[in-house]
Legacy VTK file of the C-alpha trace (Angstrom):
# vtk DataFile Version 3.0
C-alpha trace
ASCII
DATASET POLYDATA
POINTS 304 float
27.659 65.418 110.466
24.400 66.991 109.805
24.400 69.911 107.275
23.251 73.376 108.174
21.347 74.964 105.410
20.297 78.614 104.836
16.862 79.492 106.325
15.443 79.801 102.773
16.103 76.188 101.802
13.912 73.534 103.268
14.477 69.818 102.370
11.848 67.072 102.844
14.125 63.828 103.182
12.000 61.065 101.809
12.330 57.390 101.867
13.717 55.352 98.841
10.438 55.276 96.949
10.318 59.038 96.530
13.298 61.348 95.943
13.783 64.233 98.372
11.912 67.441 97.788
13.653 70.769 98.076
11.734 73.924 98.587
13.766 77.084 97.886
12.104 80.395 98.994
12.347 83.816 97.450
10.291 86.154 99.718
6.522 84.970 99.194
7.456 82.603 96.246
8.991 79.180 96.082
10.524 76.644 93.737
10.293 72.884 94.362
12.901 70.633 93.118
11.647 67.026 92.427
8.267 65.734 93.281
8.567 62.144 94.410
6.768 58.944 93.230
3.156 59.055 92.053
1.673 56.943 94.822
3.103 59.483 97.341
1.663 62.396 95.386
-0.841 63.402 98.057
1.833 63.192 100.797
3.977 65.298 98.724
1.435 68.014 98.361
0.642 67.930 101.962
4.389 68.320 102.950
4.816 71.125 100.252
1.671 72.978 101.536
2.908 72.720 105.067
6.416 74.021 103.991
5.258 76.941 101.978
3.299 78.268 105.157
1.162 80.567 102.913
3.721 81.220 100.299
3.152 80.592 96.619
4.791 77.826 94.719
5.646 79.253 91.292
7.787 76.331 90.020
8.855 72.803 89.850
12.280 71.946 88.617
13.355 68.326 87.979
16.861 66.960 88.180
16.051 64.129 85.978
13.341 62.003 84.355
13.021 58.933 86.723
9.715 58.077 88.360
10.651 58.918 91.821
11.632 62.440 90.887
8.768 63.405 88.407
5.983 61.168 89.864
4.283 64.062 91.654
4.727 66.617 88.937
1.156 66.447 87.515
-0.545 66.296 90.968
1.603 69.255 92.503
0.861 71.376 89.503
-2.882 70.842 89.651
-2.690 71.647 93.315
-0.608 74.857 93.184
-0.854 76.034 89.497
3.083 76.120 89.101
5.180 75.797 85.954
7.361 72.828 85.440
11.077 73.053 84.099
12.874 69.754 83.062
16.334 69.085 81.696
16.331 69.502 77.830
17.348 66.066 77.211
14.175 64.517 78.497
11.816 66.874 76.630
10.998 64.403 73.887
10.246 61.521 76.136
7.952 63.732 78.291
6.288 65.413 75.419
5.535 62.059 73.750
5.062 60.509 77.109
7.277 57.530 75.983
6.950 55.184 79.059
9.936 53.054 77.710
12.366 55.839 77.520
11.045 57.146 80.899
11.828 53.637 82.311
8.352 53.209 83.360
7.345 50.077 81.392
11.024 48.968 81.270
11.192 48.781 85.134
7.558 47.973 85.804
7.049 51.432 87.402
4.096 54.039 87.284
4.013 57.745 86.473
1.373 60.372 85.566
1.657 62.270 82.377
2.546 65.903 82.569
3.507 68.780 80.200
6.863 70.707 80.608
6.683 74.515 80.398
10.296 75.265 80.299
13.679 73.337 79.464
16.805 73.580 81.589
20.113 73.487 79.705
23.597 72.448 81.009
25.824 75.444 81.330
23.064 77.928 82.051
21.955 79.527 85.161
18.566 78.999 86.739
17.014 81.418 89.334
15.710 79.361 92.183
14.843 80.779 95.703
16.400 84.148 95.047
19.840 82.558 94.066
21.456 81.798 90.891
22.132 78.025 90.251
24.398 76.833 87.602
23.009 73.806 85.759
25.636 71.154 85.404
25.402 68.114 83.200
25.416 64.968 85.181
25.208 61.803 82.984
25.507 58.340 84.262
22.501 57.334 86.223
20.439 59.315 83.794
22.351 60.511 80.629
20.242 63.751 80.541
20.363 64.559 84.227
21.250 67.932 85.693
22.692 69.020 88.940
22.435 72.558 90.395
25.281 74.531 91.955
25.370 77.703 93.866
28.692 79.219 94.300
27.573 81.707 97.066
26.611 78.991 99.432
28.685 76.068 98.235
25.569 73.929 97.786
25.358 71.304 95.209
21.822 69.774 94.541
23.142 66.531 93.235
20.067 64.430 92.289
21.273 60.786 92.030
24.609 61.656 90.532
26.111 61.628 94.150
24.785 60.214 97.498
26.404 59.948 100.875
26.861 56.229 100.013
27.109 56.118 96.205
25.041 57.014 93.250
22.148 55.727 91.225
21.761 52.725 88.931
23.666 52.825 85.689
20.785 51.923 83.374
22.528 52.424 80.020
25.159 50.047 80.972
22.413 47.393 81.545
21.041 48.021 78.079
24.480 48.642 76.470
23.101 51.744 74.801
25.788 54.167 76.098
28.939 54.444 78.331
27.246 54.869 81.564
30.587 54.058 83.594
32.568 56.602 81.748
29.740 59.100 82.070
29.475 58.475 85.814
33.185 59.015 86.217
33.228 62.203 84.264
30.396 63.460 86.476
32.214 62.539 89.707
35.268 64.316 88.324
33.239 67.376 87.749
31.712 67.211 91.259
35.344 66.800 92.663
36.528 69.969 90.996
33.757 72.093 92.850
34.438 73.755 96.219
31.493 72.105 97.694
30.397 72.815 101.285
27.082 70.948 101.323
25.558 68.289 99.102
21.749 68.014 98.934
21.255 64.546 97.435
18.274 62.989 95.799
18.087 60.356 98.493
19.394 60.528 102.171
20.098 63.492 104.329
21.993 66.480 103.171
25.717 66.123 104.053
29.078 67.891 104.303
31.330 64.845 103.921
31.898 65.446 100.309
35.398 63.977 100.130
34.238 60.840 101.974
31.308 60.514 99.674
33.302 60.805 96.590
35.784 58.216 97.769
32.736 55.854 98.225
31.389 56.612 94.875
34.765 56.099 93.144
35.188 52.860 94.824
31.692 51.581 93.898
32.484 52.661 90.350
35.674 50.815 90.194
33.901 47.754 91.387
31.424 48.026 88.553
34.081 48.663 85.989
35.832 45.470 87.151
32.767 43.212 87.351
29.697 43.950 85.100
27.614 41.424 87.126
27.756 43.870 89.996
26.057 46.434 88.017
23.211 44.025 87.079
22.764 42.610 90.600
22.743 46.290 92.055
19.893 47.201 89.432
17.712 44.124 90.093
18.168 44.208 93.854
17.440 48.213 94.030
14.549 48.180 91.657
12.952 45.221 93.380
13.330 47.021 96.839
11.731 50.013 94.907
8.803 47.764 93.802
8.308 46.428 97.258
8.060 49.892 98.815
5.261 50.589 96.615
3.414 47.292 96.590
4.395 46.309 100.120
4.367 42.521 99.198
4.894 40.145 96.202
3.975 36.495 95.863
7.119 34.363 95.983
5.972 32.166 93.346
5.333 34.850 90.726
8.857 36.403 91.296
10.687 34.279 88.542
7.936 35.270 85.976
8.076 38.877 87.058
11.832 38.935 86.711
11.660 37.317 83.274
8.997 39.468 81.762
10.266 42.778 83.037
12.674 44.188 80.465
15.172 45.696 82.907
15.660 42.573 84.843
15.540 40.117 81.692
18.315 42.218 79.961
20.575 42.434 83.146
20.174 38.693 83.447
20.910 38.053 79.738
23.938 40.295 79.452
25.561 39.733 82.697
24.169 36.947 84.823
22.836 34.026 82.527
20.696 32.722 85.428
17.345 30.840 85.176
14.503 33.028 86.428
14.160 30.635 89.335
17.826 30.876 90.447
17.696 34.504 89.919
14.573 34.822 92.177
16.108 32.550 94.690
19.333 34.765 94.919
17.259 38.046 95.020
15.009 37.021 97.821
18.002 35.716 99.898
19.855 39.029 99.147
16.987 41.181 100.076
16.500 39.178 103.416
20.247 39.497 104.282
20.085 43.264 103.653
17.137 43.447 106.034
14.859 45.306 103.366
12.273 42.209 103.040
11.281 39.011 104.819
9.414 35.897 103.712
5.874 35.555 105.277
4.163 32.447 104.081
3.720 32.596 100.359
4.727 36.346 100.257
7.892 38.452 100.140
6.963 41.470 102.402
8.664 44.786 102.599
10.605 44.971 106.040
LINES 1 305
304 0 1 2 3 4 5 6 7 8 9 10 11 12 13 14 15 16 17 18 19 20 21 22 23 24 25 26 27 28 29 30 31 32 33 34 35 36 37 38 39 40 41 42 43 44 45 46 47 48 49 50 51 52 53 54 55 56 57 58 59 60 61 62 63 64 65 66 67 68 69 70 71 72 73 74 75 76 77 78 79 80 81 82 83 84 85 86 87 88 89 90 91 92 93 94 95 96 97 98 99 100 101 102 103 104 105 106 107 108 109 110 111 112 113 114 115 116 117 118 119 120 121 122 123 124 125 126 127 128 129 130 131 132 133 134 135 136 137 138 139 140 141 142 143 144 145 146 147 148 149 150 151 152 153 154 155 156 157 158 159 160 161 162 163 164 165 166 167 168 169 170 171 172 173 174 175 176 177 178 179 180 181 182 183 184 185 186 187 188 189 190 191 192 193 194 195 196 197 198 199 200 201 202 203 204 205 206 207 208 209 210 211 212 213 214 215 216 217 218 219 220 221 222 223 224 225 226 227 228 229 230 231 232 233 234 235 236 237 238 239 240 241 242 243 244 245 246 247 248 249 250 251 252 253 254 255 256 257 258 259 260 261 262 263 264 265 266 267 268 269 270 271 272 273 274 275 276 277 278 279 280 281 282 283 284 285 286 287 288 289 290 291 292 293 294 295 296 297 298 299 300 301 302 303
C-alpha cells in the first residue's frame, strides 16, 4: 500500500546504489536527509534543484555514515551552500576522513571528503521542515546511526534500520567488533514501541505496513542469529551488487582476487565460510544470476 505523505515532505526514491533523498520544506527553506552515492552526485543535485522549485536548501542531515548516504554531501553543499549535520558518533571518522572507519576502503567503495557543521545526538530533537523530529539511536547496521521520529505525523525516517523487506548489513558482526545482532534487535524493539503510521526508509518506497515489515525484519534477524554464515553471504552478495551498480561490469577471472583482497569479503570468508576465493566467486556469481541482479556475458559479469 502506497504511503500518503504531507505536502511538505518530498521523497526521491533512488535505486540501491544511492539511498533515498528526503526533502522537508519549511516555507521557502528546506532540509535534505541523505545525499546518495558519490557517482550519482550530479543526478542528486538535479533532483534536489527540481524539488526545491526556487526554495533554499539550508541543511543536509545524515542518518548514518555509509557511502550511499553521505556520498553527495560535498557536491550538494558546493551547489547550494547548505550546512551539514551528522550523527555525533561518526564525527571523528568524518573529521579525520578515516576511510576504513567509513567502510570505504574496507568495502572497496568511494566517497568525497566533507566537513560537518553540526552534530545530532540521540534523544535530542531536530527541527526539519517546520516540524520537530526526535533523534533516536538506531545501532545495528551502523552502530552510530540515527532515526528521526515525528509524533505529530507518525512518520519515522528509518535510514537502513528498517526497510519494507528487512534492514541493512550487520557489518560489526562480520568483523567481530561489537554485538550487531543484539543492537539490531534493540533497534527493532524501539521501533515496535512507536505508534508509527508511515516509514520513510533509506531504500525502497515509503510504506505503512509497519507490523509486516517488523515481522520480516525479526525473521531475518533470527535467521542471522541461528547461522552466522547467512550474515557473511548476505554482506558479500549485497556489497558485490552495490559494486556492480557502480561499475556496471566486472571481469569474471578477476573476482576471486577482488574477493580475497577486499577486507570486508576476506574477513567474512575467514570468520564464517572458509571457502577458497575461487569457490566463493563461483557461489557469488551463481547467486547473483539466480537473483536476477547480474548475468554472465563472455568474460564479464554484468549488472542486469
